C-alpha angles and dihedrals in degrees: 000000000000139000105288095032121118116237119237118278094229108052098174145259118309131215092280095051094256119140110239118211135188085232089061087073100043108147092017130089121238137213101206111184134179123210132184105232137357118239094021118122100252092043092048093049091051095048093046089050089054093046094049089054099042092114094053092044088049092049086054089053097256131133121193130231125174128199136192139151091258119120122255094256092054090046088052091049091046094048091046096047093048097038091239115180100191134075120275111200118218102215097176095161089045091234093141095036089055094045092052092047096240098114114088151085120338137167122231121172090349092304123120114223137159116242149106116329107214102243137156128209124196107207126193130224090278095054094255122138111245102171134015123202107205124213092259093054097049118098102189100205091053102027096122088054090052089054093045092049090052092049092049092050090054086055 
């Protein structure tokens, strides 16, 4: 997906077995972020950054939703362990990840694999993507600050 595209209506099932839809966020903005694997250092740092800045994101009109290929039980364990107060979609079949365009080839330690490309989409009140943070742009430990800096620049 690209800037100007509308995200899918059905986003998936979260760590609590609840179906998450685009229309659940009608009239709200959304930080929709994909991450490779729950309970890994980078993904934990990113999730904790977002959790720590939920009040500021909410004040700017944004809700947060994460998505990875992890199963519901692992997403729940991750959310509980880190005290995450936002949905984590268990996209086991990669339907959403593929639709968003953040499932593909990546290189780690010189090895090519297929997997989740860490990406963040800022979505407006109508469900349209307004900004995409690519894998190379994202700094996991301060990702929420990166998002807030962008939001504040848009004023």
